[in-house]
C-alpha positions, 0 to 999 in steps of 0.5 A: 859496369863490370858485373857479371848478370846473373839470371835465375838458374842461369850458368856462369860457364862460358870461359871466354867471358871469364877471360873478359871479366878477368882482364877488366877488372885488372885493367880498370883497377890500374886506372882509378882508385875507385868506381864512381857508380853514379846514376848507371845504379838506377839502371842495372837490373837487381836481384836475380837479374843483377850481376851479383858476382864477378870472379875476380882471379883464378889459382891453380895447381896440379893437384886439387885444393880441397877447402878454403878460409878467410882471416877474420878481417877477410885481407887474406884467404888460404886453401890446402890440397893434394900434397899442398899445405896452407897457401896464403893470399891477399885478398886485395890482389891475388898476391901469394904471401906465403906457402907453409910446408905440404905433406906426401898425401892430403891436406884435407882442411885448413881454419884460421883463427879468429885472433889471426895467430894460429892456422890450422890444417888437416891431414891424413897423419892428423891436425898441424898448428901453425904460428901465422906470423914466424910460420913455424909449426907449433904442434901436431896432434897424435891419436888420429890417424886422418884429420878430415875438419879442423875448426878454431873455437870463437876465443882462440882457446881451443881447436876442435878436429874430427877425422878417425877416430872421433873428434877431439879437442886440443888446447891451442897454449900447450898442444894437450888433449882435453875432451875426447867428444865422440869416442875411439870408434867413430868416423866424424867427417866434420866439426864446427863450434858454434857462435858462442863455443859452448857446443860442437856439431858434427856430421858423419858417415852414419848419416846424421848429425850431432850436437855435443856440449864443448866442455865435456864432450857430453852428447846433447841431441842427434839430428836424423833425416838425411839418406847419405854421410854429411860432409859439413854442418854450419851454425848461422851466425846467432847458433839457432840454426844449423846447416848440414851438406850430404851425400844424399845430394840435400842441404838441410836446415835444422833448428839447433835448440830442438832438433827438429828439420825446418827445411830441404834444399833440392836442387844439387844432382850430385852430392853436396860437398859443403855449406856456409851461412852468410855472414848476417845468416840469411843466404846459404852458399853450398858446393856439390859434386855437379860442378856447380855453387848455389844460394838459397833463401834461408827463409824459404829455402827457395834456391836463388842462385846457380853458378857453374864456378868449375870444371870438376867437383866443388870442394867448398865455397864460403863467404868472407867475415865481411860478407864482400867475397866468396871463396871456391876450391875444386877438384879441377886444381883450381881456387877461385875468389869472387866479388859479391856485389860490386867490382873486385875490391874498389871503394864504391862511389855512390850518388844521392840517387843511388844511395836512395835506390839502394835505401828503397832496395833495402825494403825490397822481398827479393833477397837479392835485391837486399844483398847487393844493397847491403854489400854496395852500402857497406862499400860505400862507407864514406857516403853511406854513414852520413847517409844513415845518420840523417835516416836513424834515431834511438828509439823512443819510450813509448808510455801508451804502446808499453800500456797496450803491450802490458794490458793484452799481454795480461789478457793472454790468462783470461779467463774468457777465450774471445778476449785471450784469441783477441789478445793474440791477434792484437800482439801478432799485429804488433811484429816485431815490436812486442817481442821484447816485452814477450820476452820480459813477461816470461820472466815473470809470473805468469798463469800457465795458459798465459805462458803457454801463449807467450812461448807460442808467440815467441815461437812464431817471431819470425813470422810476425808483421813489421812495418817498413820501419822496423824492416829499414832499421834491422837491414841498415844495422846490418849494414853499419855491422857489415861496415864496422869501423869505429864511425859506424860502431859510433852511430851504433852506440847512438842507436844502443842509447834508446828505450832499453825495451824497444826492439830496435834498442835491443837488435843494435845492442846484438850487433855491438856484442857481435862487433866486439868479437871483431877487429876494430 
């Protein structure tokens, strides 16, 4: 197996092994189009001990790279650095596609629009927008001396730039400034659109994270808690969480709606330069001035893996949209691409025994086991989709359960305290399957006490009990969404035809909505 073993808090730092891995990956790729895993899979260590990351290749320049970004289909990635404009490489083999002109000074950030038509970069003289097809510069922004970060809206209509002064939003089609978000007296060091494009989050040197209305630039919320400058902010895929990376050596996770600080992630021994959620939102990746990349469990803030990725500060580390790759950049002059969970960019062939092992690992409490299983199953789509078809079926309407839910929700407003408490425990025991009915109840008429209890149950929804069937349904939905091809979408549509108020049906429909914004 061509996988590096990653032990908890063990460092991937030996340059000899890096060379061996690079040679082995490309030598094996030249011999066979697919990696046959076969029965060996069951014998491989999992979780903290599995070979979750394989360094695929490294690209070097004379000076440092700053940031890196992937195209929405994960086939290309690009980075920028000192005296260097955007350079695009093929994810499959590291071949350079083209390089756009650099500047006399630094290029700080780069982004590829979700539709793949545009490339934006931030420099010491403003931002630049490029046509990805023609490689022609479309426009340069005015009014900001420095642009540290650039971000496209999900619909590709707007470009946000953060720097000095403030944050500005530009119309991609015309290059016109449409909104001055943070005013002319602030320095905002980072910016990102929410998944629905309605809000933007920013971080600054005043140690705060701010949330803004993207349509008019109105400040909505200020998140306070960091003790140093905030270098990067990131939304979770569902838009409910915001993560921030700071000079105070920490990553913080916030509730986007309330502004409440949910957890602080400690582990880096120097400033944290970047943070990003994995595509399914369960894992965070951070990059720091201590030369490391670190992965964290979002649900509990636990540190999962530490990788000595570079010889100097790691400026950025980002997941590809399909979750199969991780790219990183550093002041040591390198940009690196890592393959997640499987040998680099090659289809994986799984036996029936392998599929059963991975199917079981989807139920694991160990998030790295689950992540590995999800990546491997999505990498073996030809075997995975038929396997899942035999195990998944649409949710059926259960009249008895619906009646029970209705009665329990009604009892939340009962005058007898003991009945109210009993109803609370009964609904909690039903787990996530009760969530759709609870949300529906909020839309109707409820006594104040009943409404309060329904809202309390929904606020605890992340901690609700789930059966193994529910967990399997949720995690296999993630696998199908990660695969995202026509066969996977067809199976999701089949599942979406289930009982409308069923938890599984709503999960699948949410997955299809997310897929609708991606290329088929």
